[in-house]
BABA-626230 format. One line per 5 residues: number of its first residue (from 1); their letters; for each residue x, y, z of N, C-alpha, C, CB. Coordinates in steps of 0.001 Angstrom, whole numbers. Atoms other than C-alpha are relative to their C-alpha. Glycine has a CB too. Layout:
NUM) a) X,Y,Z,X,Y,Z,X,Y,Z,X,Y,Z ~ ...
% end
This chain:
1) mtpmm) 320,-1524,1252,-8444,-21762,-17463,-129,-828,-1495,1820,1499,-172 ~ -439,426,1153,-9430,-22517,-20909,775,1614,-610,-1406,-751,-932 ~ -637,-857,373,-7496,-20472,-23379,-613,1349,-251,525,-468,-883 ~ 901,-1599,474,-10225,-17811,-24359,-117,641,1231,-1772,-117,-707 ~ 927,-947,-900,-10744,-17201,-20515,1548,1118,483,-1044,-1138,1709
6) sntrq) -1170,-447,-882,-6761,-16796,-19933,-55,1206,-857,1537,-953,128 ~ -222,-1333,1384,-6919,-14092,-23295,-670,983,574,-750,-241,-1744 ~ 958,-1021,-249,-9620,-12269,-21964,206,668,968,-1133,-351,113 ~ -849,-675,-1389,-8058,-11957,-18347,1672,1289,-35,635,-1683,827 ~ -1502,-848,-126,-4626,-10588,-19812,-408,1122,-631,1468,-647,-771
11) ikrmn) 358,-1781,833,-6744,-8113,-21955,-343,1170,904,-1523,23,-1073 ~ 778,-1087,-759,-8475,-7039,-19239,1217,589,1116,-1546,-746,866 ~ -1402,-685,-1150,-4860,-6573,-17003,353,887,-814,1524,-993,509 ~ -687,-953,978,-3508,-4715,-20137,-742,1120,-106,213,-530,-1360 ~ 645,-1478,-352,-6448,-2211,-19933,206,538,1110,-1322,90,-20
16) qelvr) -278,-325,-1198,-6221,-2035,-16413,940,1292,-57,562,-1178,680 ~ -1439,-782,-364,-2378,-503,-17085,-551,1020,-710,1656,-585,-517 ~ 368,-1972,857,-3639,1754,-19527,-1212,923,468,-553,-86,-1934 ~ 776,-1201,-232,-5971,3285,-17611,1032,477,1219,-1787,-266,411 ~ -808,-608,-1279,-3633,3517,-14500,1412,968,-853,719,-1632,1231
21) qalrt) -971,-901,394,-1017,4937,-16730,-591,905,-447,897,-366,-806 ~ 876,-1279,206,-3524,7543,-17937,238,1041,1008,-1501,-323,47 ~ 692,-916,-747,-4507,8673,-15043,1810,540,1440,-1906,-1140,830 ~ -1283,-430,-323,-476,8637,-13518,594,1435,-1242,988,-1572,-70 ~ -777,-1164,1053,488,11302,-16700,-832,981,16,278,-372,-1615
26) mkkgt) 932,-1605,-320,-2828,13396,-16177,81,745,1451,-1792,-294,-123 ~ 212,-544,-1554,-2917,13613,-12359,-1090,-489,144,-20,1543,399 ~ 1967,184,-272,-6736,13554,-12460,-412,166,-1392,-1017,1467,1142 ~ 704,156,1710,-9546,12966,-14998,-1417,-709,95,1082,-1157,-1183 ~ 1430,551,134,-12903,12329,-15829,79,-1344,-991,-1069,1246,-686
31) ksmva) -215,1329,503,-13934,9006,-17345,78,231,-1719,-1319,-1072,554 ~ -399,297,1596,-14102,10071,-20988,1421,627,29,-1120,822,-1314 ~ -1582,10,263,-10521,11771,-20507,466,-1233,83,837,809,940 ~ -1216,1493,-77,-9413,8777,-19885,315,-1115,-1120,-503,-1054,1165 ~ 642,688,911,-11413,6734,-22205,872,910,-1921,-2089,299,513
36) qatgl) -856,-1308,577,-9513,9910,-24931,1331,-398,-242,84,1286,1017 ~ -1823,397,-102,-5818,8799,-23833,179,-1465,-300,783,237,1735 ~ -393,917,160,-6440,5622,-23716,-464,-1358,-1360,-127,-142,1202 ~ 649,433,1957,-8435,4643,-27347,-773,-809,1030,1233,-1080,-1779 ~ 682,917,-681,-10444,2501,-24835,-1829,604,-402,626,39,1821
41) svatc) 1269,-621,-295,-14269,2838,-24298,-413,418,892,-748,-462,-155 ~ 462,-703,-1436,-16044,4980,-22140,-769,-1152,919,-1187,1419,-308 ~ 201,963,-556,-17977,2020,-21175,775,-1253,579,-614,-189,-580 ~ -946,951,-718,-14714,-24,-20538,454,638,1022,1126,-513,-748 ~ -1056,-1078,-564,-13053,2767,-18860,-817,57,1392,186,1707,-980
46) gsiln) 518,-111,-1152,-15994,3437,-16667,262,-1340,1246,-1415,236,-406 ~ -63,1337,-810,-15723,-310,-15302,1197,-349,896,-78,-1104,-946 ~ -1060,23,-876,-12493,-435,-14800,268,900,963,928,-42,-582 ~ -230,-1496,-867,-12233,3105,-12811,-980,-396,815,-250,1668,-750 ~ 1385,526,-1756,-15253,1409,-10526,754,-850,621,-1874,-1114,-255
51) ellat) -892,1773,-854,-13082,-2068,-9952,1247,1243,608,1080,-1984,-1779 ~ -1421,-999,-863,-9670,587,-9021,-659,957,1018,1051,1225,-1237 ~ 658,-540,-573,-11845,2483,-7102,-249,-204,1525,-787,-86,-655 ~ 378,968,-1049,-13334,-19,-4901,887,-528,947,-483,-1016,-533 ~ -1274,393,-598,-9688,-1338,-4110,601,1638,529,1090,-926,-1300
56) gelle) -156,-424,-702,-8745,1720,-2927,1503,746,-1061,-156,-874,1274 ~ -1371,-299,801,-5865,2478,-6320,-689,1167,-638,718,-1291,-1162 ~ 613,-1289,194,-7906,5464,-7068,-769,707,612,-473,43,-767 ~ 747,-751,-166,-9285,8379,-5672,-884,887,-773,479,368,512 ~ 1016,-568,641,-12616,10209,-6310,-28,1522,732,-1372,-945,132
61) lemee) 162,-1280,-448,-12464,14291,-6044,-1190,677,-224,895,694,-447 ~ 1432,-858,-168,-15249,16990,-6332,-552,-80,-1361,158,1719,488 ~ 919,-28,1380,-17303,16435,-9226,716,1221,-870,-1876,398,352 ~ -392,-1169,327,-16312,18536,-12038,-865,894,-402,794,-76,-763 ~ 1369,-878,330,-18388,21512,-12940,-982,-248,-1450,542,1601,-103
66) ssggr) 574,219,1340,-20865,21004,-16123,-862,1318,-620,-969,-1304,126 ~ 1131,-964,703,-22468,23453,-18498,-1697,-389,-87,483,120,-1563 ~ 1151,-36,-166,-25317,21704,-18182,-288,-1831,-332,-668,1261,-959 ~ 394,1445,441,-26612,17643,-17828,1017,-227,1561,600,-795,-2003 ~ -273,366,-1342,-24772,15384,-14594,1247,854,265,205,-1603,218
71) parvy) -1388,-70,-420,-21456,16677,-13251,887,-1245,-592,29,18,1601 ~ -727,962,417,-18807,14443,-14228,910,-472,1131,669,408,-1159 ~ -779,266,-1309,-16964,12282,-11775,1747,212,-191,-369,-1684,481 ~ -1364,-246,15,-13158,13142,-11164,873,-984,495,240,1074,631 ~ -754,1035,-286,-10707,10649,-10965,1551,-144,794,44,-419,-1138
76) qynvn) -2104,-486,-218,-6729,10599,-9158,876,-1189,230,505,1089,1704 ~ -683,1619,-872,-4393,7743,-8787,432,373,748,1052,-1043,-467 ~ -14,-15,-1231,-4042,7000,-5318,1410,-659,-28,-1227,-646,732 ~ -1803,498,650,416,7285,-5791,425,-1109,1626,1687,2185,-207 ~ -376,1332,-1239,30,5524,-1838,-438,-1051,167,-178,166,1185
81) yayva) 505,1121,10,-1723,2642,-2515,730,-1245,442,-385,-90,-1088 ~ -800,534,-108,1091,818,-2982,1605,685,631,-175,-480,-1098 ~ -876,-308,400,4473,1089,-2013,1318,-1173,-227,100,1001,731 ~ -721,725,235,7991,-617,-2760,1150,141,1046,211,108,-1244 ~ -1234,-307,-705,11247,-1190,-664,1254,-233,-952,98,-899,1306
86) cmiir) -1314,214,1136,14712,-760,-2282,949,-163,1264,498,1563,-1323 ~ -1363,455,-754,18045,-2021,-455,715,-463,-933,-65,-1063,1111 ~ -1073,-64,544,21123,-1497,-1661,1069,-870,1344,259,1687,-452 ~ -767,533,-1220,23754,-3909,-263,1445,404,-692,-272,-1858,436 ~ -1163,-470,286,27556,-2741,-265,1084,-1011,831,16,1558,370
91) agvkk) -1558,677,-619,30850,-4690,423,843,963,304,897,-933,-1021 ~ -1270,-725,-537,33656,-3067,2384,1110,-851,502,-357,897,1132 ~ -1426,777,-185,37419,-3504,3084,-41,-769,1877,1600,1539,-254 ~ 524,521,-1612,36121,-3895,7297,-1525,-277,-230,198,1356,1418 ~ 1750,76,-101,32212,-3475,7213,-717,-23,-1264,-664,1302,748
96) hsltf) 959,184,1088,29292,-4042,4806,-829,1052,439,-717,-1443,-180 ~ 948,-1149,240,26675,-1439,4305,-1358,-728,-782,821,1288,-1025 ~ 1138,164,268,22775,-2005,4028,-548,1401,60,-563,-977,797 ~ 665,-1460,250,21085,1151,2640,-1725,-122,-640,1117,894,-1311 ~ 1444,556,1084,17115,817,1810,-665,1666,68,-1491,-1693,965
101) tvvnl) 943,-791,403,14606,3189,673,-1434,-512,-86,400,436,-1125 ~ 1108,225,-315,11135,3277,1081,-1083,1229,-1371,3,291,1856 ~ 681,-1251,998,8903,4825,-2363,-1371,-171,-129,547,57,-1563 ~ 1339,-153,244,5157,5567,-3309,123,-628,-1721,-583,1787,314 ~ 231,479,1267,3911,4544,-6736,370,1239,-1274,-1601,-498,33
106) ageqv) -225,-1198,995,4842,7947,-7851,1804,716,181,-1390,1365,503 ~ -1354,-647,-874,8644,7508,-6420,627,868,540,670,3,-244 ~ -143,-966,-1425,8240,9648,-3692,547,-610,1241,-1419,526,497 ~ -915,902,-1617,10752,8942,-262,-1153,-390,686,1135,1149,1361 ~ 636,55,-1274,8670,7340,2190,913,77,1707,-744,-1383,-199
111) degfe) -1462,107,-1416,11652,6342,4432,940,-562,-347,-163,-829,1413 ~ -1298,703,263,15131,5601,4553,583,-412,1146,956,780,-696 ~ -572,353,-1364,17631,4270,6613,1379,-892,-241,-1179,-894,918 ~ -1215,541,262,21171,2804,6825,468,-550,964,827,744,-429 ~ -864,1180,-1508,23575,2,8704,674,-660,-283,-649,-1049,878
116) evtsl) -1576,625,454,26789,-974,8577,19,-1152,1241,1640,1411,122 ~ -518,1071,-770,27595,-4582,9587,1392,-384,100,-568,-994,-370 ~ -935,753,291,30792,-6841,10098,-15,-983,-800,355,-334,809 ~ 332,1491,875,29160,-9814,8473,-1450,7,-432,217,-1508,997 ~ 1442,255,509,25963,-9733,6366,-68,-1146,-829,-566,1150,-795
121) lpsvi) 704,1151,229,24533,-12753,6637,-1655,232,-785,-63,-677,1498 ~ 1320,-6,589,21396,-13574,4414,-1390,559,1381,-195,-1838,-655 ~ 757,-296,-875,19636,-13151,7219,-558,1337,937,393,-683,485 ~ 269,-1343,-618,20339,-9638,8541,-867,602,-1180,1457,936,404 ~ 1024,-555,1130,18560,-8852,4765,-1281,-336,117,294,-418,-1319
126) eqwvd) 1200,632,-442,15570,-11060,5692,-375,1063,993,160,-1531,595 ~ 764,-782,-1311,15101,-9136,9064,-542,1523,-664,1325,330,1534 ~ 231,-1638,239,15264,-5583,7645,-1197,-146,-1107,1594,990,-700 ~ 1234,401,840,12777,-7037,4870,-1198,-44,1121,230,-1595,-834 ~ 780,987,-1101,10574,-8617,8201,-414,2061,605,1451,-1685,1474
131) tlmnr) 153,-1711,-104,11061,-4551,9184,-921,366,-156,589,844,-743 ~ 58,-712,663,10460,-2896,6714,-2045,-435,-564,1474,-130,-935 ~ 752,815,472,7314,-5304,5736,-1223,368,804,515,-1351,40 ~ 531,-673,-608,5660,-4565,8830,-134,943,813,-214,-331,145 ~ 652,-1365,184,6111,-900,9073,-665,302,-604,438,771,-191
136) fpqir) 1056,-277,1135,4419,-350,5892,-357,-811,-545,217,694,-908 ~ 702,1002,1011,2009,-2916,4548,-307,-267,-968,-641,-211,19 ~ 32,-270,810,1458,-1256,2002,1175,-531,-1616,-147,1025,590 ~ -877,336,911,4460,-2845,403,-199,-1459,-1183,1147,-112,906 ~ 543,1463,613,3838,-5016,-2562,1382,-66,-596,-1539,-113,-1226
141) avgig) -1282,466,570,7703,-5085,-4056,1482,119,776,99,745,-1235 ~ -1272,-443,-522,11015,-5690,-2789,1017,152,-754,414,-699,854 ~ -831,213,859,13929,-4630,-4682,1599,-139,138,-306,821,-692 ~ -1022,372,-622,17556,-6036,-3814,1164,1197,-976,173,-1861,-84 ~ -1501,68,1431,21035,-4793,-5690,949,-55,935,421,1601,-1307
146) vpgav) -707,498,-882,23746,-6436,-4595,1613,-138,-1179,-883,-1523,729 ~ -1178,-458,579,27657,-6221,-5395,432,-1390,-659,1081,706,1098 ~ -485,908,490,27709,-9386,-7959,-691,-281,-797,307,-786,598 ~ 622,428,1176,26243,-11541,-10838,-915,-722,947,873,-824,-1212 ~ 1251,769,-1035,22436,-12692,-9774,-281,-753,-1251,-1573,1050,842
151) negai) 643,860,1130,20884,-15803,-12217,-819,-511,826,829,-1060,-870 ~ 950,597,-170,17957,-17288,-11840,-272,70,1845,256,-1370,-768 ~ 475,-223,-1566,17304,-15306,-8029,1010,-267,712,-1154,-847,561 ~ -1359,440,-815,20686,-16308,-6652,1152,727,-238,433,-1380,-279 ~ -1834,-364,-38,24431,-14715,-6389,310,-1177,-225,896,596,1467
156) nvcdi) -668,1373,435,26717,-17018,-8299,1352,1107,365,-340,-895,-1956 ~ -1758,-338,-495,29960,-14715,-7775,-471,1635,920,1543,387,-1984 ~ 454,-1701,-1004,29739,-11433,-4929,1650,364,603,-1536,-355,1975 ~ -1095,-255,-859,32268,-9676,-3052,-673,-225,1634,632,1645,-353 ~ -124,436,-1133,30442,-11019,75,-503,-1277,-4,-503,774,865
161) pelvh) 98,1366,222,30794,-14659,92,-1430,-702,446,1164,-607,732 ~ 983,356,-1073,28167,-15215,2774,-1275,0,-906,-57,1113,1365 ~ 1479,-476,696,25459,-14168,281,-104,-869,-1291,-72,1810,-476 ~ -245,556,1209,26987,-16700,-2604,-1052,-1005,4,1419,-513,-205 ~ 713,1118,337,24087,-19467,-4070,-1227,155,997,878,-1374,133
166) vplet) 1392,-300,-932,21161,-18040,-1296,-1368,145,-764,160,1455,822 ~ 1568,-472,1209,17805,-17904,-3284,-944,826,1310,-1322,-2040,-901 ~ 511,-1260,-686,17205,-14771,-1500,-1461,483,-918,1367,1313,-43 ~ 1343,-580,675,14188,-13712,-4064,-1093,-1114,859,-23,-170,-2087 ~ 1060,1168,84,12488,-17029,-3750,-717,185,1520,810,-1737,-268
171) rirek) 291,-291,-1081,12911,-16740,135,-1286,789,386,962,485,321 ~ 542,-961,-273,11722,-13495,216,-1973,10,-472,1024,1005,-691 ~ 934,-253,836,8623,-13978,-2103,-521,-1096,601,196,155,-1472 ~ 872,831,-394,7309,-16923,-581,-364,406,1488,515,-1365,-198 ~ 290,-234,-1239,7360,-15623,2713,-790,1009,553,916,65,468
176) hgvqv) 479,-1418,119,5906,-12259,2114,-891,-24,-911,966,1012,-317 ~ 524,-70,1026,4103,-12961,-991,-444,1380,-955,-844,-679,337 ~ -93,-1151,96,5461,-9950,-2566,608,348,-1487,702,418,1139 ~ -813,495,1171,7213,-9481,-6032,1709,236,370,-517,934,-1471 ~ -1539,-110,-217,11335,-9334,-5455,626,-275,-1495,597,-1210,1218
181) imend) -1123,-168,1133,13688,-8400,-8128,1651,30,1242,-396,1983,-1173 ~ -1115,-320,-387,17416,-8943,-6992,975,210,-1412,416,-1070,1028 ~ -684,-234,834,19749,-7317,-9657,1339,94,569,-458,960,-635 ~ -1374,-694,200,23468,-6536,-10176,69,1167,335,473,40,-1201 ~ 139,-1393,-246,24555,-3417,-8796,675,1088,-1418,864,221,1542
186) mnlmv) -464,-773,1307,26010,-1996,-11952,-969,-185,-1161,1451,-513,-501 ~ 1271,-505,745,22923,-2854,-13847,-665,877,245,-815,-658,-101 ~ 851,-1090,-803,21190,-740,-11507,724,1101,-226,-214,-202,1584 ~ -674,-1036,-118,23405,1785,-11597,27,520,-1687,1422,-357,791 ~ -351,-577,1521,23915,2412,-15633,-1848,67,-288,1237,-1406,-1344
191) ygfyq) 1680,-370,393,19582,1960,-15924,-232,1347,378,-1219,-941,840 ~ 187,-1024,-812,19746,4585,-13364,249,1281,-831,860,-139,1199 ~ -542,-1590,958,22003,6936,-15348,-530,297,-1279,1614,43,-437 ~ 606,38,1091,20489,5866,-18710,-1177,712,-29,-161,-1143,-327 ~ 1184,-877,402,17023,7090,-17657,-30,1431,609,-1304,-703,416
196) kqdye) 306,-1538,-252,17909,10489,-16079,519,697,-1564,1050,699,1578 ~ -386,-198,825,19371,11094,-19476,-1286,281,-759,868,-828,-270 ~ 1684,-253,911,15676,11190,-21392,592,70,-1148,-1143,1546,258 ~ -402,191,1373,17262,10018,-24531,-808,180,-1020,407,-1090,-182 ~ 1798,-273,525,14953,10942,-27130,338,-1386,-985,-623,2039,-1164
201) eeksv) -934,1254,557,16759,7784,-29257,421,-929,668,1092,290,-479 ~ -1440,877,-784,18233,4554,-27899,804,115,182,528,-774,-161 ~ -1168,-863,128,21490,5021,-27122,519,-1500,830,77,1905,760 ~ -971,1104,-469,24296,2338,-26143,844,650,865,830,-720,-1114 ~ -659,-1471,-957,25886,3722,-22749,747,-1762,1025,-1891,1764,1306
206) avatf) -116,755,-889,28017,2031,-20079,1268,797,1228,333,-1432,-771 ~ -765,-458,-1422,29244,2639,-16290,1161,-1596,332,-1605,310,1649 ~ -1146,1016,-615,32569,1258,-14948,710,674,813,989,-653,-960 ~ -632,126,-1518,33115,868,-11272,1394,-371,326,-700,-984,720 ~ -1575,492,-189,36724,953,-9804,-189,736,1673,1557,879,-1418
211) irgsl) 192,-118,-1541,35869,754,-5832,1032,-611,924,-1279,-632,379 ~ -1015,-138,-1333,38860,675,-3101,-552,-1257,531,-144,1501,1169 ~ -46,1297,-767,38644,-2502,-1641,-656,-1507,-852,-936,349,1431 ~ 789,936,838,36866,-4479,-4662,488,269,-1510,-1666,255,197 ~ -170,-117,1311,37816,-5464,-8354,-1161,207,-458,598,-977,-597
216) pgagm) 1104,-947,824,35763,-3441,-11016,-886,-1250,-653,813,1209,-1408 ~ 1584,767,921,32435,-4293,-12770,-316,1437,-356,-1660,-1052,1136 ~ 530,-745,1028,30451,-2758,-15475,-1126,-42,499,117,-383,-1355 ~ 1749,-17,458,26862,-1954,-16236,0,421,-1584,-1089,1398,1026 ~ 510,-638,1396,25572,-1807,-19889,-1351,-132,-267,647,-586,-1190
221) mvngh) 782,-489,856,22792,-384,-21704,284,-346,-1825,94,1438,423 ~ -51,434,1384,22536,-1965,-25416,-1249,604,-217,163,-1587,-371 ~ 1788,-937,571,19882,301,-27451,-928,-25,754,-918,-549,-1264 ~ 1065,-492,-1102,18108,1192,-24397,-295,-969,426,-1189,728,-289 ~ 321,1298,-907,18020,-2330,-22755,1402,-558,632,-757,-1295,-992
226) ihrgs) -757,351,-1053,19944,-3415,-19574,710,-1405,-1434,-1110,-507,1847 ~ -1133,1487,851,22809,-6325,-21507,318,-921,1146,1922,567,-771 ~ -225,862,-1179,23075,-8948,-18677,933,-1510,-631,-1730,-397,739 ~ -637,1711,462,24330,-12386,-20831,-1078,-964,489,1692,-558,905 ~ 765,1052,133,22895,-15456,-21130,116,-779,1564,521,-865,-1340
231) trfag) 205,357,-1322,23746,-16450,-17083,305,1251,541,794,-1178,544 ~ 29,-1437,-356,23700,-12459,-16262,1501,-1,585,-1319,496,1143 ~ -1450,-410,142,27696,-12571,-16291,404,1152,-541,640,-814,-664 ~ -283,-1453,681,27805,-9669,-18469,79,1348,865,-1149,271,-1011 ~ -150,-821,-378,29733,-7168,-17035,1085,231,718,-793,165,327
236) eiafl) -530,732,-1356,32051,-8876,-14670,1560,80,-812,-826,-1944,520 ~ -1348,-11,625,35309,-7280,-16440,1680,152,704,-203,1089,-843 ~ -1093,855,-390,37787,-8614,-13581,87,-1123,-891,-124,-465,1376 ~ -58,1372,785,37417,-11656,-15466,836,117,-1393,-1587,-508,-366 ~ -606,-45,1813,38896,-10381,-19039,1262,-674,395,362,1862,-972
241) pfgls) -1189,38,17,42114,-11687,-20063,1284,890,441,-17,-186,-892 ~ -1376,-862,93,45040,-9663,-18595,901,-757,148,262,1067,929 ~ -1174,571,-301,47230,-12233,-18165,454,-100,1665,957,787,-812 ~ -434,89,-1325,47077,-11312,-14262,-775,-950,631,-37,1221,692 ~ 741,206,-910,45920,-12666,-11172,-1150,740,620,667,-176,639
246) heeqf) 1192,-1088,-442,42580,-11377,-9244,1189,666,1169,-1890,-860,835 ~ -1040,-647,-920,45284,-10886,-6758,1015,1615,-394,1058,-1289,140 ~ -1210,-1422,574,48065,-8981,-8857,-1036,1104,-962,1675,-813,-1443 ~ 495,-969,1083,45101,-7188,-10993,-367,1031,1731,-1712,-739,-1462 ~ 734,-824,-886,43606,-5927,-7599,1233,941,1186,-1168,-1184,856
251) rklhd) -1012,-807,-175,47069,-4514,-6484,451,269,-842,756,-231,609 ~ -260,-1745,1030,47805,-2585,-9716,-1551,659,-328,925,-345,-2084 ~ 943,-981,-28,44583,-1316,-9502,-171,1276,1238,-1132,-811,-50 ~ -335,-698,-1303,45395,13,-6008,1053,794,-107,266,-853,1072 ~ -1213,-655,-235,48469,1343,-6867,-156,1330,-1360,1475,-1287,-130
256) rrtfp) -57,-1318,677,48460,5079,-8251,751,-76,-1695,957,1029,1111 ~ -1216,-298,1043,51407,4572,-10868,-851,-982,-1299,1975,-738,657 ~ 230,1028,875,49795,1294,-12711,-1630,617,-264,279,-1713,704 ~ 1477,194,-269,45676,2195,-11907,-384,114,-1430,-774,1119,1066 ~ 405,-714,1330,45333,4204,-15742,88,-836,-803,704,1116,-482
261) slaac) -130,963,1119,46583,1614,-17715,-753,-810,-308,834,-623,15 ~ 486,1197,-292,44846,-1389,-16105,-1300,116,-257,267,-448,1243 ~ 1450,-532,376,41641,607,-16364,-273,166,-1398,-277,1334,597 ~ -333,-231,1491,42462,1561,-20369,-556,-1273,-822,1708,178,-229 ~ 401,1567,415,42369,-2239,-20441,-1261,-162,-455,78,-1001,1123
266) sissl) 1488,489,-514,38863,-2553,-19092,-931,903,-984,-353,366,1872 ~ 877,-1404,953,37736,621,-20878,-258,-745,-1695,1443,1923,-219 ~ -366,888,631,38906,-782,-24193,-972,-889,-493,806,-487,602 ~ 716,1332,118,37694,-4028,-24020,-1468,835,-360,50,-1158,1616 ~ 1487,-323,345,34082,-2927,-23758,-466,1321,-1190,-633,406,1505
271) iavln) 245,-428,812,34726,-211,-26123,-234,-651,-1498,668,699,198 ~ 177,1370,1311,35418,-2899,-29055,-1156,-1004,169,1427,-1135,-16 ~ 750,927,16,32585,-5233,-27758,-1293,820,-404,46,-807,1267 ~ 961,-656,361,29914,-2479,-27511,-243,975,-848,-296,269,707 ~ 234,-1602,644,30793,830,-29532,-927,573,697,-497,157,-1530
276) pdtia) 1003,-1150,-354,28903,2986,-27095,427,1156,297,-762,-233,1002 ~ 3,-1579,35,28146,6381,-27008,677,699,1099,-1393,531,9 ~ -575,-249,-699,29254,7029,-23811,376,-1072,632,-404,779,469 ~ -537,1125,-1131,31199,5105,-20611,188,1565,962,1865,-1307,-491 ~ -213,-725,-1113,30781,6749,-17372,1000,-876,1097,-1451,374,571
281) ltgdl) -896,1101,-789,33590,6091,-14804,-431,224,1608,1877,291,-261 ~ 751,-774,-788,32622,6397,-11230,853,-1468,1121,-2068,352,-416 ~ -381,1083,-1574,34346,4432,-7700,1116,1261,402,1023,-2232,-307 ~ -760,-645,-704,36639,6017,-5158,1483,-346,-413,-357,-239,1334 ~ -1859,340,328,40070,4523,-7111,349,1345,-907,430,-1835,-1222
286) vepdd) 39,-654,1115,39059,7017,-10096,282,1547,386,-1325,-291,-699 ~ -334,-1284,-534,40369,10412,-9779,-211,945,-1787,1936,-63,928 ~ 666,-1137,1398,39141,13572,-12466,1363,-260,-1235,-84,2376,677 ~ -1516,183,1012,43188,13559,-13851,-279,-1021,-654,1543,-294,711 ~ -218,1546,968,42730,9900,-14837,-522,-246,-1436,-747,-1221,728
291) ldlir) 725,86,1918,40108,10620,-17933,790,325,-1197,-1262,1164,-344 ~ -950,-539,962,42797,12003,-20057,986,-1205,-401,808,1289,647 ~ -781,1205,-157,44931,9226,-18989,-139,-1198,-616,-22,-304,1065 ~ 1226,1652,-41,42608,6259,-19417,-418,191,-2197,-2582,537,1751 ~ 786,311,1313,41499,8028,-22944,1183,117,-970,-1352,1110,-381
296) qdclk) -1863,543,648,45317,7942,-24355,213,-964,1,1308,294,612 ~ -603,1289,413,45908,4835,-23714,-1068,-1054,-700,649,-664,1317 ~ 746,776,798,42591,3577,-24988,977,424,-1413,-1786,399,55 ~ -50,-556,1270,43449,5338,-28058,1373,-500,-548,-166,1587,34 ~ -1134,870,1039,46760,2729,-28412,-558,-875,-683,1130,-809,640
301) yipem) 264,1206,616,44450,501,-29105,-1472,-380,-1117,-3,-836,1230 ~ 1535,-571,562,41020,2156,-30170,70,1202,-1099,-937,680,1372 ~ -120,-1199,612,41045,4248,-33375,-1342,1012,408,149,-315,-1576 ~ 276,-1113,-699,40076,7920,-32161,-1668,11,-579,1125,1400,-369 ~ 1231,-647,589,36662,8262,-34649,-986,-831,901,-220,-167,-1789
306) hmpel) 755,1042,-375,35025,5172,-32401,447,-140,1699,331,-1360,-1038 ~ -373,-217,-1643,36455,6517,-28838,-1565,400,303,1402,1472,483 ~ 701,-448,-629,33152,7204,-26776,383,1472,1064,-344,-1116,484 ~ -815,-823,-1494,32942,10085,-24532,-217,-497,1069,-364,1433,404 ~ -362,338,-1235,34499,9517,-21309,-631,829,970,1335,19,127
311) tllek) 485,-946,-1047,32842,10881,-18278,102,-527,937,-1169,494,-4 ~ -87,729,-1361,32735,10822,-14481,-1567,-95,487,1029,903,1180 ~ 1524,-165,-821,29487,9809,-12673,-278,513,1163,-582,-1084,266 ~ -150,-1039,-948,28836,12573,-10696,-458,-427,1347,-718,1192,-431 ~ 923,374,-731,26141,11063,-8485,-523,-1805,-113,-1035,1046,-380
316) pdedy) 184,1449,1017,26618,7137,-9262,-1165,-597,1680,2296,-1370,-568 ~ 795,860,-1057,24832,6472,-5440,-1485,397,-116,537,264,1590 ~ 1066,-204,461,21769,8567,-6450,-89,-1473,-1733,47,1965,-251 ~ 644,921,1236,21632,6858,-10221,-126,-1246,796,1027,-240,-1533 ~ 673,1345,-499,21701,3511,-8433,-1212,57,858,963,-780,792
321) mygls) 1738,-73,-619,18679,4166,-6296,-833,-151,-764,-558,1198,577 ~ 1374,-447,698,16857,5854,-8755,234,-1877,-1303,195,2407,-1133 ~ 506,1411,642,17612,2776,-11160,-624,-1656,999,1492,-434,-880 ~ 653,845,-635,16609,273,-8278,-1044,-28,444,403,-247,623 ~ 1267,-568,-172,13770,1998,-7347,-1320,149,-1309,441,1341,480
326) smtle) 628,145,1723,12645,2312,-11302,-561,-1139,-78,1084,-2,-1307 ~ 597,1580,196,13028,-1201,-11623,-708,-712,360,455,-718,99 ~ 1231,551,-1086,11196,-2101,-8545,-1616,264,-481,188,912,1585 ~ 1224,-436,413,8667,-43,-9499,-891,-999,-1515,411,1654,-355 ~ 181,1071,1335,8213,-1563,-13182,-357,-1512,489,1571,-119,-959
331) sltys) 410,1056,-120,7994,-4824,-11555,-1601,125,339,851,-636,900 ~ 1934,87,-203,4281,-4159,-10200,-726,615,-1299,-700,1168,1548 ~ 570,-647,1148,3442,-3156,-13733,-1154,-977,-513,1147,294,-1133 ~ 1063,635,355,937,-6012,-14006,-347,-1223,1037,220,-412,-1391 ~ 129,1367,-1247,1022,-7473,-10399,-846,736,1188,1866,-650,796
336) lqlve) 1002,-740,-944,-1528,-4913,-8606,-1089,-756,-567,-153,1758,-69 ~ 852,442,-175,-4276,-7067,-8112,-1396,694,620,502,-790,469 ~ 1416,-543,-478,-7895,-6191,-7824,-92,-334,1368,-1282,-614,-774 ~ -543,546,-1744,-7781,-8464,-4296,1249,-597,153,-925,-1207,700 ~ -1366,829,-733,-4999,-8919,-2480,21,-400,1278,1210,755,34
341) krr) 205,-286,-1505,-4264,-10951,126,950,-369,775,-1083,-563,550 ~ -1014,-242,-810,-1183,-10508,2628,323,-1209,1010,-312,1235,674 ~ -160,1256,-846,262,-13403,4839,206,1479,1119,1529,-1510,-413
% end
């Protein structure tokens, strides 16, 4: 393919996405309305609208009444043209769990489910993907949230050892021919929390989690973007140099007498490095009264003028799934092709 042909194809895909976004925002509109919203010519919009209509990505509604001349065709984006499947993997003390939801292009839930298992092998996750793909052939992307660090499509640090170094992204993508993202649970949680705030300008925020049975972790948004680090290890606050082994750190975090001060060390480190506007705490080890204790401990190290707002994350599961579904839907931005072949 020549560079000119490649550029032409890229421009076409960008124009298609402009038309998609315009109709998603407007809910429905005519060719001239789409042209006005996108800045594209009426002829270009007409061509793209016809192509998307032919694939089923758009729906044609009743003609718009006109005071004279030919009635204008009205288009609506088909939010059920494609689905995404989102799976959250959680590590437990005695059992692990898998929660899934399937949503359409508007983020509306189509299906959901939950399963607990004593051992969460990669094959269990792949079997669930197989089941969902068979049940919903419209699935075009799969998102997986995991309790660990992910780099190049594989988990390299995880609370579930069986999943470490398994190229799940590649295996699912090659088997089903769909977009696949696998992301750290805290990155997804902070992303969902951030998106729900609807900030007018870019902010820096962090979410730190302290869950019974696990070591702590954090997710960070820096100036409106997830901070993952060069090997996607950012946020693994359990590896801070506390001068404690992981076993001793685990014990102190699970002791009510020592939890606030050890948690404050993690929070102080986040403040010193990120200087965020807000840090939200979550996890069943955190109690409401801990916030003030942690804040007071942080003030031993951090000047008060630099202290962010400390808050409890009210609905962490909702933020987590919202972050995962939003990110998975975004992965489809340039991936919906005019002709798609499914295995």
